[in-house]
N, CA and C of each residue as an Amber inpcrd file, in Angstrom:
protein
   528
  74.7510000 -54.8150000 -82.3940000  73.6330000 -55.7240000 -82.4220000
  73.6630000 -56.6950000 -81.2500000  74.8740000 -57.1320000 -80.8670000
  74.9850000 -58.0930000 -79.7800000  74.4270000 -57.5150000 -78.4880000
  74.7680000 -56.2470000 -78.1850000  74.2750000 -55.6230000 -76.9550000
  72.7610000 -55.4910000 -76.9670000  72.2020000 -55.1160000 -78.1070000
  70.7510000 -54.9700000 -78.2070000  70.0650000 -56.3180000 -78.0000000
  70.6170000 -57.3850000 -78.5850000  70.0350000 -58.7200000 -78.4050000
  70.1210000 -59.1570000 -76.9520000  71.2730000 -58.8600000 -76.3090000
  71.4450000 -59.2360000 -74.9040000  70.4500000 -58.4800000 -74.0260000
  70.2520000 -57.1920000 -74.3120000  69.2910000 -56.3980000 -73.5490000
  67.8830000 -56.9540000 -73.7430000  67.5320000 -57.3010000 -74.9700000
  66.2000000 -57.8430000 -75.2460000  65.9920000 -59.1670000 -74.5110000
  67.0080000 -60.0280000 -74.5300000  66.9090000 -61.3330000 -73.8630000
  66.6610000 -61.1790000 -72.3690000  67.2010000 -60.1170000 -71.7670000
  67.0390000 -59.9520000 -70.3230000  65.5930000 -59.6640000 -69.9320000
  64.7810000 -59.1800000 -70.8640000  63.3840000 -58.8670000 -70.5790000
  62.4200000 -59.8690000 -71.2020000  62.8720000 -60.5550000 -72.2400000
  62.0030000 -61.3790000 -73.0650000  61.3720000 -62.5170000 -72.2810000
  60.0990000 -62.7310000 -72.5440000  59.3760000 -63.8290000 -71.9090000
  58.7260000 -64.6720000 -72.9870000  58.8530000 -66.0380000 -72.8420000
  58.2510000 -66.9390000 -73.8320000  56.7460000 -66.9520000 -73.7240000
  56.0210000 -66.3580000 -72.3650000  54.5800000 -66.2830000 -72.2420000
  54.0510000 -65.1980000 -73.1460000  54.9380000 -64.2380000 -73.8640000
  54.4950000 -63.3160000 -74.9020000  55.0090000 -61.9080000 -74.7700000
  54.6110000 -60.9270000 -75.8550000  55.0390000 -59.5360000 -75.9320000
  54.5450000 -58.7310000 -74.7390000  53.3180000 -59.0030000 -74.2970000
  52.7780000 -58.2430000 -73.1720000  53.5980000 -58.4750000 -71.9110000
  53.9820000 -59.7260000 -71.6790000  54.7590000 -60.0470000 -70.4790000
  56.1610000 -59.4690000 -70.5920000  56.7130000 -59.4810000 -71.7930000
  58.0110000 -58.8470000 -72.0090000  57.9240000 -57.3590000 -71.6800000
  56.8430000 -56.7190000 -72.1100000  56.6620000 -55.2880000 -71.8080000
  56.5010000 -55.0460000 -70.3090000  55.8060000 -55.9490000 -69.6260000
  55.6780000 -55.8360000 -68.1680000  57.0560000 -55.9550000 -67.5230000
  57.8770000 -56.8840000 -68.0110000  59.2240000 -57.0470000 -67.4680000
  60.0590000 -55.7870000 -67.6580000  59.9350000 -55.1490000 -68.8170000
  60.6470000 -53.8880000 -69.0650000  60.1510000 -52.8180000 -68.0920000
  58.8320000 -52.7160000 -67.9600000  58.2350000 -51.7060000 -67.0860000
  58.7010000 -51.8940000 -65.6410000  58.6900000 -53.1390000 -65.1820000
  59.1100000 -53.4180000 -63.8060000  60.5830000 -53.1050000 -63.5940000
  61.4200000 -53.4260000 -64.5730000  62.8520000 -53.1300000 -64.4540000
  63.0840000 -51.6230000 -64.4100000  62.3130000 -50.8750000 -65.2040000
  62.4280000 -49.4150000 -65.1970000  61.9680000 -48.8590000 -63.8480000
  60.8840000 -49.4130000 -63.3100000  60.3820000 -48.9680000 -62.0030000
  61.4200000 -49.2430000 -60.9180000  62.1070000 -50.3660000 -61.0340000
  63.1700000 -50.7070000 -60.0780000  64.3090000 -49.6890000 -60.1670000
  64.6570000 -49.2970000 -61.3850000  65.6920000 -48.2760000 -61.5930000
  65.2780000 -46.9700000 -60.9290000  64.0160000 -46.5850000 -61.1260000
  63.5070000 -45.3540000 -60.5030000  63.5070000 -45.4570000 -58.9810000
  63.1290000 -46.6150000 -58.4670000  63.0830000 -46.8290000 -57.0170000
  64.4750000 -46.6950000 -56.4100000  65.4790000 -47.2280000 -57.1000000
  66.8640000 -47.1060000 -56.6280000  67.2830000 -45.6410000 -56.5780000
  66.8950000 -44.8810000 -57.6030000  67.2160000 -43.4510000 -57.6290000
  66.5050000 -42.7300000 -56.4880000  65.2430000 -43.1140000 -56.2650000
  64.4420000 -42.5010000 -55.2040000  65.0560000 -42.7880000 -53.8420000
  65.5050000 -44.0440000 -53.6510000  66.1190000 -44.4290000 -52.3820000
  67.4420000 -43.7160000 -52.1440000  68.0640000 -43.2790000 -53.2190000
  69.3160000 -42.5220000 -53.1010000  69.0260000 -41.0380000 -52.8870000
  67.7560000 -40.7260000 -52.5620000  67.3150000 -39.3460000 -52.3240000
  67.6180000 -38.4140000 -53.4940000  67.4990000 -38.9430000 -54.6860000
  67.7520000 -38.1260000 -55.8770000  66.5620000 -37.2000000 -56.1170000
  66.8410000 -36.0610000 -56.7070000  65.7820000 -35.1310000 -57.0820000
  65.0810000 -35.6620000 -58.3360000  63.8610000 -35.1380000 -58.5940000
  63.0700000 -35.6070000 -59.7340000  63.8570000 -35.5670000 -61.0350000
  64.5690000 -34.4590000 -61.2590000  65.3280000 -34.3050000 -62.4960000
  66.4390000 -35.3620000 -62.5920000  67.0960000 -35.6360000 -61.4700000
  68.1580000 -36.6420000 -61.4340000  67.5850000 -38.0340000 -61.6730000
  66.3920000 -38.2920000 -61.1130000  65.7480000 -39.5860000 -61.3100000
  65.4160000 -39.7980000 -62.7810000  64.8970000 -38.7580000 -63.4340000
  64.5640000 -38.8710000 -64.8590000  65.8130000 -39.0840000 -65.7010000
  66.9130000 -38.4150000 -65.3140000  68.1780000 -38.6120000 -66.0400000
  68.6540000 -40.0550000 -65.8940000  68.5200000 -40.5950000 -64.6830000
  68.9290000 -41.9830000 -64.4440000  68.0730000 -42.9330000 -65.2800000
  66.7810000 -42.6470000 -65.3500000  65.8810000 -43.4880000 -66.1410000
  66.2100000 -43.3760000 -67.6330000  66.4920000 -42.1620000 -68.0700000
  66.8610000 -41.9480000 -69.4720000  68.1330000 -42.7300000 -69.8100000
  69.1070000 -42.7000000 -68.9060000  70.3600000 -43.4370000 -69.1170000
  70.0820000 -44.9450000 -69.1470000  69.2260000 -45.4110000 -68.2160000
  68.8640000 -46.8260000 -68.1720000  68.2180000 -47.2500000 -69.4970000
  67.3170000 -46.4180000 -70.0090000  66.6630000 -46.7110000 -71.2940000
  67.6990000 -46.8210000 -72.4110000  68.6270000 -45.8800000 -72.4470000
  69.6650000 -45.8860000 -73.4720000  70.4890000 -47.1710000 -73.3880000
  70.8820000 -47.5510000 -72.1780000  71.7170000 -48.7400000 -71.9890000
  70.9830000 -50.0300000 -72.3370000  69.6560000 -50.0170000 -72.2280000
  68.8720000 -51.2180000 -72.4890000  68.0830000 -51.1590000 -73.7950000
  68.3880000 -50.1650000 -74.6430000  67.7670000 -50.0340000 -75.9590000
  66.2500000 -49.9190000 -75.8660000  65.7930000 -49.1210000 -74.8900000
  64.3740000 -48.8790000 -74.6790000  64.0800000 -47.4420000 -75.0830000
  62.9750000 -47.2210000 -75.7670000  62.5820000 -45.8740000 -76.1600000
  62.0690000 -45.1320000 -74.9250000  62.7820000 -44.0890000 -74.5330000
  62.4680000 -43.3460000 -73.3090000  61.0720000 -42.7290000 -73.3680000
  60.7090000 -42.1440000 -74.5030000  59.3800000 -41.5150000 -74.6130000
  58.2580000 -42.5460000 -74.4970000  58.4720000 -43.7180000 -75.0700000
  57.4670000 -44.7840000 -74.9580000  57.3120000 -45.2350000 -73.5110000
  58.4400000 -45.3260000 -72.8020000  58.3760000 -45.7230000 -71.3980000
  57.6600000 -44.6500000 -70.5740000  57.9420000 -43.3930000 -70.8480000
  57.2320000 -42.3130000 -70.1320000  55.7370000 -42.3810000 -70.4110000
  55.3710000 -42.6570000 -71.6450000  53.9570000 -42.7960000 -71.9980000
  53.3260000 -43.9550000 -71.2120000  54.0460000 -45.0810000 -71.1310000
  53.5480000 -46.2390000 -70.3740000  53.3580000 -45.8670000 -68.9010000
  54.2770000 -45.0940000 -68.3510000  54.1520000 -44.6610000 -66.9470000
  52.9340000 -43.7600000 -66.7720000  52.6850000 -42.8830000 -67.7320000
  51.5070000 -42.0030000 -67.6710000  50.2180000 -42.8150000 -67.7290000
  50.1600000 -43.7960000 -68.6400000  48.9800000 -44.6470000 -68.7670000
  48.7700000 -45.4340000 -67.4750000  49.8480000 -45.9650000 -66.9200000
  49.7770000 -46.7140000 -65.6580000  49.1980000 -45.8300000 -64.5540000
  49.6670000 -44.6050000 -64.4900000  49.1660000 -43.6460000 -63.4890000
  47.6760000 -43.3710000 -63.6710000  47.2610000 -43.1850000 -64.9140000
  45.8430000 -42.9360000 -65.2030000  44.9790000 -44.1210000 -64.7980000
  45.4360000 -45.3190000 -65.1160000  44.6760000 -46.5230000 -64.7560000
  44.5770000 -46.6390000 -63.2380000  45.6840000 -46.3970000 -62.5510000
  45.6640000 -46.4290000 -61.0810000  44.6270000 -45.4500000 -60.5360000
  44.6040000 -44.2460000 -61.0960000  43.6450000 -43.2290000 -60.6670000
  42.2110000 -43.6810000 -60.8870000  41.9360000 -44.2710000 -62.0500000
  40.5810000 -44.7480000 -62.3460000  40.1660000 -45.8740000 -61.3920000
  41.0820000 -46.7830000 -61.1340000  40.7930000 -47.9030000 -60.2330000
  40.4550000 -47.3750000 -58.8390000  41.2410000 -46.4200000 -58.3680000
  40.9990000 -45.8420000 -57.0420000  39.6880000 -45.0620000 -57.0090000
  39.3980000 -44.3060000 -58.0790000  38.1390000 -43.5570000 -58.1640000
  36.9300000 -44.4720000 -58.0910000  37.0440000 -45.6560000 -58.6770000
  35.9330000 -46.6030000 -58.6760000  35.8380000 -47.3670000 -57.3560000
  36.7800000 -47.1110000 -56.4640000  36.7530000 -47.7740000 -55.1630000
  37.1770000 -49.2300000 -55.2080000  37.8920000 -49.5970000 -56.2500000
  38.3540000 -50.9760000 -56.3750000  39.6970000 -51.1460000 -55.6640000
  39.9710000 -52.3650000 -55.2560000  41.2660000 -52.6470000 -54.6360000
  42.3470000 -52.6220000 -55.7020000  43.4240000 -51.9570000 -55.3960000
  44.5590000 -51.8930000 -56.3000000  45.5310000 -52.9900000 -55.8950000
  45.6980000 -53.9740000 -56.7670000  46.6150000 -55.0630000 -56.4430000
  47.3090000 -55.5290000 -57.7120000  48.4020000 -56.2150000 -57.5050000
  49.1900000 -56.7230000 -58.6160000  49.0990000 -58.2350000 -58.6420000
  49.2810000 -58.8120000 -59.8240000  49.3180000 -60.2710000 -59.9110000
  50.6840000 -60.7800000 -59.4890000  51.6040000 -59.8590000 -59.2110000
  52.9560000 -60.2680000 -58.8150000  53.6190000 -61.0440000 -59.9330000
  54.1250000 -62.2110000 -59.5950000  54.7900000 -63.0480000 -60.5940000
  53.8580000 -64.0910000 -61.2000000  52.5710000 -64.0100000 -60.8730000
  51.5980000 -64.9720000 -61.4010000  51.1930000 -64.5560000 -62.8180000
  51.9980000 -64.9630000 -63.7860000  51.7460000 -64.5490000 -65.1590000
  50.5640000 -65.2800000 -65.7800000  50.1480000 -66.4080000 -65.2060000
  48.9450000 -67.0730000 -65.6950000  47.7460000 -66.1650000 -65.4260000
  47.6910000 -65.5980000 -64.2280000  46.5980000 -64.6690000 -63.8950000
  46.6270000 -63.4630000 -64.8360000  47.8130000 -62.9550000 -65.1170000
  47.9660000 -61.8150000 -66.0320000  47.4780000 -62.1810000 -67.4360000
  47.8750000 -63.3680000 -67.9240000  47.4600000 -63.8110000 -69.2580000
  45.9560000 -64.0350000 -69.3190000  45.3680000 -64.5360000 -68.2460000
  43.9160000 -64.7180000 -68.2000000  43.2050000 -63.3660000 -68.2350000
  43.7630000 -62.3920000 -67.5450000  43.1900000 -61.0410000 -67.5550000
  43.2270000 -60.4640000 -68.9710000  44.3480000 -60.6390000 -69.6530000
  44.4540000 -60.1680000 -71.0360000  43.4540000 -60.8940000 -71.9400000
  43.2550000 -62.1720000 -71.6800000  42.2840000 -62.9510000 -72.4640000
  40.8850000 -62.3900000 -72.2800000  40.5370000 -62.0750000 -71.0270000
  39.2110000 -61.5080000 -70.7470000  39.0410000 -60.1520000 -71.4260000
  40.1170000 -59.3680000 -71.4900000  40.0410000 -58.0300000 -72.0870000
  40.0530000 -58.0710000 -73.6170000  40.8310000 -58.9670000 -74.1960000
  41.0210000 -58.9960000 -75.6510000  40.4250000 -60.2440000 -76.3000000
  39.3470000 -60.7920000 -75.7110000  38.7890000 -62.0500000 -76.2210000
  38.3670000 -61.9550000 -77.6790000  38.0230000 -60.7690000 -78.1510000
  37.6510000 -60.6160000 -79.5640000  38.8680000 -60.6700000 -80.4850000
  40.0560000 -60.5700000 -79.8970000  41.2950000 -60.5980000 -80.6720000
  42.0530000 -61.9020000 -80.4400000  41.3500000 -63.0030000 -80.4880000
  41.9880000 -64.3080000 -80.3410000  42.2630000 -64.8800000 -81.7270000
  43.3620000 -65.6090000 -81.8270000  43.7060000 -66.2510000 -83.1040000
  44.2510000 -67.6510000 -82.8210000  43.8190000 -68.6120000 -83.6420000
  44.2510000 -70.0110000 -83.5060000  45.2070000 -70.3630000 -84.6360000
  46.2550000 -71.1150000 -84.2850000  47.2160000 -71.5630000 -85.2890000
  46.5560000 -72.6080000 -86.1750000  46.8180000 -72.4990000 -87.4570000
  46.2780000 -73.4090000 -88.4630000  47.3680000 -74.4230000 -88.8590000
  46.9750000 -75.5210000 -89.4910000  47.9670000 -76.5410000 -89.8780000
  49.1170000 -75.9910000 -90.7380000  48.8520000 -74.9500000 -91.5350000
  49.9170000 -74.4020000 -92.3930000  50.8230000 -73.4120000 -91.6570000
  50.5870000 -73.2020000 -90.3450000  51.4380000 -72.2890000 -89.5670000
  50.8890000 -70.8820000 -89.4550000  49.9140000 -70.5470000 -90.2850000
  49.2880000 -69.2310000 -90.1730000  48.3130000 -69.2650000 -89.0010000
  47.6830000 -68.1500000 -88.7310000  46.6810000 -68.0800000 -87.6670000
  45.3580000 -67.6180000 -88.2600000  44.2730000 -68.0030000 -87.6170000
  42.9540000 -67.5440000 -88.0290000  42.3740000 -66.7460000 -86.8820000
  42.0570000 -65.4720000 -87.1740000  41.4140000 -64.6290000 -86.1720000
  40.0060000 -65.1760000 -85.9620000  39.6810000 -65.5390000 -84.7270000
  38.4100000 -66.2210000 -84.4680000  37.1970000 -65.3290000 -84.6860000
  37.3050000 -64.0480000 -84.3820000  36.1480000 -63.1500000 -84.5170000
  35.8070000 -62.8670000 -85.9740000  36.8210000 -62.7590000 -86.8250000
  36.5760000 -62.3700000 -88.2220000  36.7770000 -63.5110000 -89.2040000
  37.4850000 -64.5440000 -88.7780000  37.7730000 -65.6570000 -89.6750000
  38.9100000 -65.3860000 -90.6380000  39.4950000 -64.1940000 -90.5790000
  40.5500000 -63.8770000 -91.5450000  41.8780000 -64.5180000 -91.1590000
  42.6480000 -64.8240000 -92.1840000  43.9700000 -65.4070000 -91.9900000
  44.9530000 -64.2970000 -91.6310000  45.7470000 -64.5370000 -90.5850000
  46.7400000 -63.5510000 -90.1380000  48.0610000 -64.2640000 -89.8830000
  49.1130000 -63.5040000 -89.9460000  50.4550000 -64.0140000 -89.6550000
  50.9620000 -63.3450000 -88.3850000  51.7790000 -64.0650000 -87.6410000
  52.4210000 -63.4800000 -86.4740000  53.5160000 -62.5380000 -86.9660000
  53.5550000 -61.3300000 -86.4310000  54.5680000 -60.3560000 -86.8560000
  55.9540000 -60.8500000 -86.4370000  56.9460000 -60.7270000 -87.3210000
  58.3010000 -61.2080000 -87.0000000  58.9330000 -60.5370000 -85.7740000
  58.4330000 -59.3750000 -85.3710000  59.0120000 -58.7060000 -84.2020000
  58.5310000 -59.2960000 -82.8800000  57.5500000 -60.1700000 -82.9220000
  57.0180000 -60.7710000 -81.7000000  58.0230000 -61.7350000 -81.0870000
  58.1000000 -61.7430000 -79.7530000  58.9750000 -62.7110000 -79.0790000
  58.4620000 -64.1380000 -79.2750000  57.2240000 -64.2870000 -79.7030000
  56.6420000 -65.6110000 -79.9310000  56.8240000 -66.0980000 -81.3680000
  57.4370000 -65.2870000 -82.2140000  57.5080000 -65.5860000 -83.6500000
  58.0640000 -66.9800000 -83.9480000  59.0960000 -67.3880000 -83.2540000
  59.7200000 -68.6880000 -83.5310000  59.0380000 -69.8480000 -82.8020000
  58.1640000 -69.5460000 -81.8380000  57.5820000 -70.6240000 -81.0310000
  56.2690000 -71.1550000 -81.5710000  55.5340000 -70.3730000 -82.3070000
  54.2630000 -70.7810000 -82.9160000  53.3060000 -71.4320000 -81.9090000
  52.8060000 -70.6740000 -80.9450000  51.8430000 -71.2260000 -79.9860000
  50.5280000 -71.5830000 -80.6840000  49.7120000 -72.4100000 -80.0190000
  48.4400000 -72.8470000 -80.5990000  47.4020000 -71.7300000 -80.6490000
  47.3950000 -70.8900000 -79.6140000  46.3710000 -69.8470000 -79.5250000
  46.9780000 -68.6040000 -78.8880000  46.6490000 -67.4460000 -79.4330000
  47.1590000 -66.1680000 -78.9130000  46.0270000 -65.1490000 -78.8670000
  46.2420000 -64.1160000 -78.0580000  45.4280000 -62.9120000 -78.1840000
  46.3980000 -61.8260000 -78.6420000  45.8690000 -60.8440000 -79.3490000
  46.6990000 -59.7630000 -79.8850000  45.9530000 -58.4600000 -79.6680000
  46.6790000 -57.3580000 -79.7060000  45.9580000 -56.0900000 -79.6270000
  46.3720000 -55.1210000 -80.7190000  46.9600000 -55.6700000 -81.7820000
  47.2390000 -54.8240000 -82.9360000  47.2350000 -55.6740000 -84.1980000
  46.5450000 -55.1890000 -85.2130000  46.5100000 -55.8360000 -86.5130000
  47.1010000 -54.8500000 -87.5090000  48.1700000 -55.2670000 -88.1820000
  48.8670000 -54.4100000 -89.1480000  48.6590000 -55.0010000 -90.5360000
  48.1370000 -54.1820000 -91.4370000  47.9210000 -54.6590000 -92.8080000
  48.9980000 -54.0820000 -93.7220000  49.8090000 -54.9640000 -94.2760000
  50.7800000 -54.5760000 -95.3140000  50.4530000 -55.4830000 -96.4960000
  51.4320000 -56.2190000 -96.9890000  51.1300000 -57.1910000 -98.0380000
  50.3510000 -58.3720000 -97.4530000  50.4700000 -58.5460000 -96.1320000
  49.7200000 -59.5710000 -95.4100000  49.1070000 -58.9380000 -94.1690000
  48.2350000 -59.6750000 -93.4930000  47.6890000 -59.2290000 -92.2150000
  48.5740000 -59.7860000 -91.1050000  49.2020000 -58.8900000 -90.3640000
  50.0690000 -59.2940000 -89.2650000  49.4380000 -58.9330000 -87.9330000
  49.5510000 -59.8370000 -86.9520000  49.1220000 -59.5200000 -85.5940000
  50.3650000 -59.2380000 -84.7580000  50.2520000 -58.1920000 -83.9210000
  51.3630000 -57.7600000 -83.0680000  50.8740000 -57.6800000 -81.6260000
  51.8240000 -57.5620000 -80.7190000  51.5280000 -57.4980000 -79.2830000
  50.7110000 -58.7200000 -78.8850000  51.3950000 -59.8400000 -78.8460000
  50.7660000 -61.1450000 -78.6520000  51.0390000 -61.7090000 -77.2710000
  50.1070000 -62.5330000 -76.8300000  50.3060000 -63.3300000 -75.6250000
  49.7100000 -64.7030000 -75.8780000  50.4780000 -65.7250000 -75.5240000
  50.0200000 -67.1050000 -75.6470000  48.9340000 -67.3500000 -74.6050000
  47.8440000 -67.9750000 -75.0310000  46.7580000 -68.2900000 -74.1000000
  46.3180000 -69.7380000 -74.2690000  45.5980000 -70.2140000 -73.2830000
  44.9550000 -71.5180000 -73.3650000  43.6110000 -71.2840000 -74.0530000
  43.3200000 -71.9480000 -75.1630000  42.0570000 -71.6960000 -75.8710000
  40.8160000 -71.9730000 -75.0170000  40.9360000 -72.8170000 -74.0000000
  39.8010000 -73.1030000 -73.1180000  39.3970000 -71.8770000 -72.3050000
  40.3460000 -70.9530000 -72.1140000  40.0450000 -69.7290000 -71.3600000
  38.9970000 -68.8890000 -72.0780000  38.9470000 -68.9660000 -73.4010000
  37.9960000 -68.1480000 -74.1630000  36.5550000 -68.4660000 -73.7720000
  36.2170000 -69.7560000 -73.7360000  34.8540000 -70.1490000 -73.3580000
  34.5690000 -69.8300000 -71.8970000  35.6000000 -69.9410000 -71.0730000
  35.4330000 -69.6640000 -69.6420000  35.2800000 -68.1710000 -69.3620000
  36.0980000 -67.3510000 -70.0120000  36.1490000 -65.9260000 -69.6970000
  35.2480000 -65.0630000 -70.5750000  34.8260000 -65.5960000 -71.7080000
  33.9050000 -64.8640000 -72.5890000  32.8290000 -65.8180000 -73.0940000
  32.0530000 -66.4290000 -72.1620000  31.0620000 -67.4280000 -72.5780000
  29.9700000 -66.8500000 -73.4780000  29.7290000 -65.5470000 -73.3630000
  28.7130000 -64.9190000 -74.1910000  29.1300000 -64.9190000 -75.6650000
  30.4100000 -65.0680000 -75.9310000  30.9060000 -65.0090000 -77.3020000
  31.4000000 -66.3810000 -77.7860000  32.0380000 -67.1250000 -76.8940000
  32.5710000 -68.4330000 -77.2460000  31.7900000 -69.5090000 -76.5030000
  30.5790000 -69.7610000 -76.9620000  29.7330000 -70.7830000 -76.3230000
  30.3450000 -72.1580000 -76.5730000  30.3560000 -72.9630000 -75.5370000
  30.8800000 -74.3280000 -75.7070000  29.7290000 -75.2460000 -76.0730000
  30.0640000 -76.2370000 -76.8740000  29.0490000 -77.2250000 -77.2700000
  29.0460000 -78.3460000 -76.2560000  27.8640000 -78.7100000 -75.7890000
  27.7520000 -79.7870000 -74.7940000  27.8840000 -81.1450000 -75.4310000
């Protein structure tokens, strides 16, 4: 358990689950780049990545799926003639982008510690697996709702609630 916690801490970000996943993805890409620079063959590179996943308690198949999705998105962006660029280390820009994409999945913390999904008004709880579980931010966006005995939101990112009116004014009209 200690090794798994240490591995998780090395990727974990207090800005949320999405940023933690980006950190994992970037670390895996760095591992692949090192293998590539060592003139390794494709099969050797995949073995190195598989070993890296094992050592860092990352699901190899999930990471491969993420790489495939990343490749598809890159292809679509290029097909549309858009500039392909990264936010680099500017995680505020990344969080704002997620807010613009998932504005319908915003939830505000309530006085009792629960959250209220703004689009539906339903009460939701932060899933215990979230890196934000102990921090209780004021406002989050999520991209998964799990219904068990309670409604849990997963894959969370802390956002500034003012971004909602700015980035989705058609839905979150501000009162003058």
